C-alpha positions in Angstrom: 12.7 50.5 116.7 10.7 47.8 115.0 8.1 50.4 114.1 10.7 52.6 112.6 12.1 49.8 110.5 8.6 48.8 109.5 7.9 52.4 108.5 11.1 52.6 106.4 10.4 49.3 104.7 12.5 46.4 103.8 13.4 47.8 100.3 14.6 51.1 101.8 16.9 49.3 104.3 18.5 47.4 101.5 19.1 50.7 99.6 20.6 52.3 102.7 22.9 49.3 103.3 23.9 49.4 99.7 24.7 53.1 99.8 26.7 52.6 103.0 28.6 49.7 101.3 29.4 51.9 98.3 30.6 54.7 100.5 32.8 52.3 102.4 34.1 50.8 99.2 35.0 54.2 97.8 36.6 55.1 101.1 38.7 51.9 101.1 39.6 52.1 97.5 40.7 55.7 97.1 43.9 56.8 98.8 45.3 60.3 98.8 49.0 60.3 99.5 50.8 63.4 100.7 53.6 64.9 98.8 56.2 63.9 101.4 55.2 60.2 101.7 54.8 57.0 99.9 52.4 54.2 100.8 53.3 50.5 100.6 50.3 48.4 99.6 50.0 44.7 100.4 47.5 42.1 99.2 47.1 39.0 101.3 50.4 39.8 103.1 52.4 40.3 99.9 53.7 43.5 98.3 51.2 44.7 95.8 52.2 48.2 94.9 53.8 51.5 96.0 51.5 54.6 96.0 53.1 57.9 95.1 51.8 61.4 96.0 48.3 62.3 94.8 45.1 60.3 94.3 45.5 56.5 94.0 43.1 53.6 93.7 43.4 50.2 95.2 41.1 47.2 95.3 38.9 47.6 98.4 39.0 44.9 101.1 41.8 43.1 99.2 44.5 45.7 99.2 45.7 47.3 102.4 48.1 50.2 103.1 50.6 48.5 105.2 53.4 51.1 105.5 53.4 54.9 105.3 57.0 55.9 104.6 58.3 59.5 104.7 60.5 60.4 101.8 61.9 63.6 103.3 65.6 63.8 103.9 66.6 62.5 107.3 69.6 63.2 109.6 71.1 60.5 111.7 71.9 61.5 115.3 75.5 62.7 115.7 77.6 59.6 116.3 81.0 59.3 117.9 83.4 56.4 117.4 87.0 55.7 118.2 89.5 54.9 115.5 93.2 54.3 115.4 95.3 56.0 112.6 98.1 54.2 110.8 100.7 55.9 113.1 98.9 54.4 116.2 97.1 57.6 117.4 93.7 57.1 119.0 91.2 59.6 117.7 87.5 60.1 118.4 85.5 61.0 115.3 82.1 62.7 115.3 80.1 62.1 112.2 76.7 62.9 110.8 74.9 61.4 107.9 71.9 62.6 105.9 69.8 60.3 103.8 66.4 59.8 102.3 64.3 56.8 101.2 63.8 56.4 97.5 62.4 52.9 97.3 60.3 52.2 100.4 59.4 48.7 99.3 63.1 47.7 99.7 63.5 49.6 103.0 60.5 48.1 104.8 61.2 44.5 103.7 65.0 44.3 103.8 66.0 46.2 106.9 64.3 46.5 110.3 66.1 49.6 111.9 67.3 51.9 109.1 69.0 54.4 111.4 70.9 51.8 113.4 72.0 50.0 110.3 73.4 53.1 108.7 75.1 54.2 111.9 76.8 50.8 112.2 77.9 51.0 108.6 79.3 54.5 109.0 81.2 53.5 112.1 82.9 50.6 110.3 83.8 52.7 107.2 85.2 55.5 109.4 87.4 53.2 111.3 88.7 51.5 108.2 89.3 54.8 106.4 91.2 56.4 109.3 93.2 53.2 109.9 94.8 53.7 106.4 95.8 57.4 107.1 98.2 59.1 109.4 97.1 61.7 111.9 98.3 64.6 109.8 96.5 63.2 106.8 93.3 62.9 108.8 93.5 66.6 109.7 94.5 67.9 106.3 92.5 65.5 104.0 89.2 65.7 105.8 87.3 66.4 102.7 88.8 63.4 101.0 87.8 61.2 103.9 84.2 62.6 103.8 83.9 61.8 100.2 85.2 58.3 100.8 82.7 57.7 103.6 79.8 59.0 101.6 80.7 56.8 98.6 81.2 53.6 100.6 78.0 54.2 102.7 76.0 54.8 99.5 77.3 51.5 98.1 76.4 49.7 101.3 72.9 50.9 101.6 72.0 50.8 97.9 70.1 47.5 98.5 67.9 49.1 101.1 66.5 51.7 98.7 68.2 54.5 100.4 70.2 57.5 99.0 72.9 59.0 101.1 72.7 62.8 100.4 75.5 64.0 102.6 78.1 62.8 105.1 80.0 65.1 107.5 82.9 64.7 109.9 82.0 67.3 112.6 85.1 66.9 114.7 88.3 64.8 115.2 89.2 64.7 118.9 92.5 63.5 120.4 93.4 62.2 123.8 95.1 64.6 126.3 98.6 63.1 125.9 98.5 63.4 122.1 97.1 67.0 122.3 99.9 68.0 124.6 102.6 66.5 122.3 101.1 68.2 119.3 101.0 71.5 121.2 104.7 71.2 122.1 105.5 70.3 118.4 103.4 73.3 117.3 105.2 75.7 119.7 108.6 74.3 118.5 107.6 74.8 114.9 106.5 78.4 115.6 109.8 79.1 117.4 111.7 77.7 114.4 109.8 79.8 112.0 110.4 82.9 114.1 114.1 82.2 114.1 114.1 81.6 110.4 112.2 84.9 109.8 114.6 86.8 112.1 117.6 85.4 110.3 116.0 86.2 106.9 115.4 89.7 108.1 119.0 90.2 109.3 120.3 88.8 106.0 118.1 91.1 104.0 119.2 94.1 106.1 122.9 93.2 105.4 122.1 92.9 101.7 120.3 96.2 101.7 123.2 97.9 103.6 125.7 96.4 101.1 123.6 97.6 98.2 123.4 101.1 99.7 127.1 101.3 100.3 127.8 100.0 96.7 125.4 102.6 95.3 127.0 105.3 97.3 130.5 104.2 96.1 129.2 104.1 92.5 127.7 107.6 92.8 131.0 108.9 94.4 133.0 107.4 91.7 130.7 109.0 89.1 131.0 112.4 90.8 134.8 112.1 90.9 134.8 111.0 87.2 132.6 114.0 86.3 134.9 116.4 88.3 138.0 114.9 86.6 136.3 115.3 83.2 135.4 118.9 84.0 139.0 119.7 85.2 140.5 118.0 82.2 138.1 120.0 80.0 139.1 123.3 81.7 142.8 122.5 81.4 142.2 121.6 77.7 140.5 125.0 77.2 143.2 126.9 78.9 145.9 125.1 77.0 144.1 125.8 73.8 143.7 129.5 74.7 147.4 129.7 75.5 148.3 128.0 72.3 146.1 130.3 70.2 146.6 133.6 72.1 149.9 133.2 73.8 150.8 133.6 77.4 149.1 137.0 77.6 145.7 135.3 77.6 146.5 133.2 80.6 148.0 136.2 82.4 144.8 138.2 81.6 142.6 135.4 83.0 144.6 135.3 86.2 144.6 139.1 86.7 140.8 139.1 86.0 140.2 136.5 88.7 142.3 138.5 91.1 140.2 141.6 90.4 137.0 139.6 90.9 138.3 138.3 94.2 139.1 141.8 95.5 135.7 143.0 94.5 134.1 140.2 96.4 136.1 141.0 99.5 135.1 144.7 99.3 131.5 143.9 98.9 131.1 142.5 102.4 128.4 143.9 104.6 129.0 146.2 107.6 132.0 148.2 108.6 135.2 146.3 108.2 138.8 146.8 107.5 140.3 144.9 104.6 144.0 144.3 104.5 145.4 143.8 101.0 148.9 142.8 100.0 151.1 145.5 98.6 150.9 144.3 95.1 147.1 143.8 95.1 146.4 147.0 93.4 148.8 146.1 90.7 146.2 143.4 89.6 143.9 146.1 88.5 146.7 147.7 86.5 147.8 144.5 84.9 144.2 143.6 84.0 143.7 147.1 82.5 146.9 147.0 80.5 146.2 143.5 79.2 142.7 144.7 78.2 144.1 147.6 76.4 146.6 145.3 74.7 143.7 143.0 73.5 141.8 146.0 72.3 
């Protein structure tokens, strides 16, 4: 070994050491940060800077990357907590919160366990929010409760350099007694609605029947009125004909109708015997004579 060192020479050793030092300095001074992370740099134990994604330079041997913090969105484990509504119903609420770290220098120096701190904050806010609402409001205004939780959690964790991106209420569970009572209430409500629907149907059927009878009566009255008008018109025509032409015109019309009736009787199908009154044939003569008189 001594022979090798003697062969290299003292000057060359210094150059090699200097080259190694330069390489180490560059290695310690250049930091490449991934897109999904931020680095917190300390100098002598105090915060010096925060390195963003890309190539960064620090002072070698003085600055040190103390924390590598992911800035990806994170999801807290699903948490379940008990709460009591304003109408004294015990519910169990399952929640989930999504967040991401925006200012890692605040997160690493102001809070030790981020997930536990956020979970505790969410539990308190959920209990307080549900305590101001009745059970029906919790069920129907879930979106409003979610917005309230998100806003209050965001305000609470703002000093930690954290952004709450989403808060969800996954489920609201009730104890067995409350569920049974609600089921009975639901069944009673369904029965009531069925009765109301049936009554409405019967009432509607009666109304439709009454409308139908009224329509039929109106149509019958119209038909009778039309018939009466037709009869009145016919009477008026006959009266006018008698007035203008005398009684002979009326007798002619009667005789003509008798002739038409006899012709209709004789036009029947098959072999048949037709009995006519003794003066039936006189109708033909009367009609003929009247026709001659008109001529």
